[in-house]
C-alpha positions in Angstrom: -79.2 -22.0 -24.1 -82.8 -23.1 -24.1 -82.4 -24.2 -27.9 -79.3 -26.4 -27.2 -81.0 -28.3 -24.5 -84.0 -29.1 -26.8 -81.6 -30.2 -29.6 -79.8 -32.6 -27.2 -83.1 -34.0 -26.0 -84.4 -34.4 -29.6 -81.2 -36.1 -30.7 -81.5 -38.6 -27.9 -84.9 -39.5 -29.0 -83.8 -39.7 -32.7 -81.1 -42.3 -31.9 -81.4 -45.5 -33.8 -80.2 -49.1 -32.8 -76.9 -49.8 -34.4 -77.9 -53.3 -35.3 -81.6 -53.1 -36.5 -82.1 -49.4 -37.0 -85.3 -49.3 -34.7 -85.5 -46.4 -32.1 -83.2 -47.1 -29.2 -84.8 -47.8 -25.9 -83.6 -46.0 -22.6 -83.2 -49.2 -20.8 -80.9 -50.9 -23.5 -79.4 -47.7 -24.9 -77.9 -47.4 -27.5 -79.9 -50.6 -28.6 -83.5 -51.1 -29.0 -83.7 -54.5 -27.0 -81.5 -56.9 -25.1 -81.4 -59.1 -28.2 -79.6 -56.6 -30.3 -77.3 -55.7 -27.4 -76.4 -59.5 -27.3 -76.0 -59.6 -31.1 -73.5 -56.8 -30.8 -71.6 -58.5 -28.0 -71.4 -61.7 -29.9 -69.9 -59.8 -32.8 -67.1 -58.3 -30.6 -66.4 -61.7 -28.9 -66.3 -63.6 -32.2 -63.9 -61.2 -33.9 -66.4 -59.8 -36.4 -65.5 -56.4 -35.0 -61.9 -55.4 -34.6 -60.1 -52.3 -33.7 -57.5 -51.8 -36.5 -53.9 -51.5 -35.3 -50.5 -50.5 -36.9 -47.5 -52.4 -36.1 -44.7 -50.6 -34.4 -41.6 -49.8 -36.2 -39.6 -51.8 -33.6 -41.1 -54.7 -31.7 -40.9 -54.5 -27.9 -39.0 -57.8 -27.6 -36.1 -56.6 -29.7 -34.2 -56.0 -26.5 -34.3 -59.6 -25.6 -32.7 -60.4 -29.0 -29.6 -58.4 -28.3 -26.7 -60.1 -26.5 -26.2 -58.8 -23.0 -22.8 -58.5 -21.2 -23.3 -62.1 -19.8 -24.0 -63.5 -23.3 -21.0 -61.7 -24.7 
Protein backbone atom coordinates (compact mmCIF):
# COMPACT_ATOMS: atom_id res chain seq x y z
CA UNK A 1 0.00 0.00 0.00
CA UNK A 2 2.88 2.36 0.81
CA UNK A 3 4.37 1.79 -2.66
CA UNK A 4 1.13 2.85 -4.36
CA UNK A 5 0.97 6.14 -2.44
CA UNK A 6 4.59 6.89 -3.35
CA UNK A 7 3.89 6.16 -7.03
CA UNK A 8 0.94 8.54 -7.04
CA UNK A 9 2.97 11.34 -5.45
CA UNK A 10 5.79 10.76 -7.87
CA UNK A 11 3.48 10.78 -10.91
CA UNK A 12 1.93 14.06 -9.74
CA UNK A 13 5.38 15.67 -9.62
CA UNK A 14 6.29 14.22 -13.02
CA UNK A 15 3.27 15.71 -14.81
CA UNK A 16 4.06 18.12 -17.58
CA UNK A 17 2.19 21.12 -18.93
CA UNK A 18 0.21 20.00 -22.01
CA UNK A 19 1.01 23.28 -23.78
CA UNK A 20 4.76 23.79 -23.31
CA UNK A 21 5.99 20.64 -21.55
CA UNK A 22 7.41 22.34 -18.47
CA UNK A 23 6.64 20.81 -15.05
CA UNK A 24 3.09 21.65 -13.96
CA UNK A 25 2.59 23.97 -11.01
CA UNK A 26 0.19 23.11 -8.18
CA UNK A 27 -1.53 26.50 -8.49
CA UNK A 28 -2.27 26.18 -12.22
CA UNK A 29 -2.47 22.38 -12.53
CA UNK A 30 -2.36 20.79 -15.11
CA UNK A 31 -0.57 23.78 -16.62
CA UNK A 32 2.71 25.39 -15.60
CA UNK A 33 1.41 28.97 -15.63
CA UNK A 34 -1.64 31.15 -16.12
CA UNK A 35 -0.32 31.95 -19.61
CA UNK A 36 -0.46 28.29 -20.70
CA UNK A 37 -3.93 27.92 -19.15
CA UNK A 38 -5.10 30.95 -21.15
CA UNK A 39 -3.58 29.55 -24.35
CA UNK A 40 -5.49 26.31 -23.81
CA UNK A 41 -8.74 28.20 -23.12
CA UNK A 42 -8.27 30.25 -26.29
CA UNK A 43 -7.76 27.07 -28.31
CA UNK A 44 -11.04 25.64 -27.00
CA UNK A 45 -12.98 28.87 -27.58
CA UNK A 46 -11.58 29.43 -31.08
CA UNK A 47 -12.46 25.90 -32.19
CA UNK A 48 -8.89 24.64 -32.50
CA UNK A 49 -9.91 21.79 -30.20
CA UNK A 50 -13.10 19.94 -30.98
CA UNK A 51 -14.79 16.88 -29.61
CA UNK A 52 -15.53 14.55 -32.53
CA UNK A 53 -19.13 13.49 -32.98
CA UNK A 54 -20.84 10.97 -35.19
CA UNK A 55 -24.09 12.01 -36.81
CA UNK A 56 -27.15 10.08 -35.67
CA UNK A 57 -28.81 7.67 -38.07
CA UNK A 58 -32.03 9.64 -37.80
CA UNK A 59 -32.18 13.35 -36.98
CA UNK A 60 -34.29 14.40 -33.99
CA UNK A 61 -36.27 16.82 -36.16
CA UNK A 62 -37.65 14.00 -38.35
CA UNK A 63 -40.83 13.87 -36.26
CA UNK A 64 -41.55 17.46 -37.32
CA UNK A 65 -41.32 16.55 -41.02
CA UNK A 66 -44.03 13.87 -40.85
CA UNK A 67 -47.58 15.05 -41.41
CA UNK A 68 -49.74 14.91 -38.32
CA UNK A 69 -53.47 14.20 -38.11
CA UNK A 70 -54.26 17.90 -38.56
CA UNK A 71 -52.07 18.19 -41.67
CA UNK A 72 -53.55 15.16 -43.12
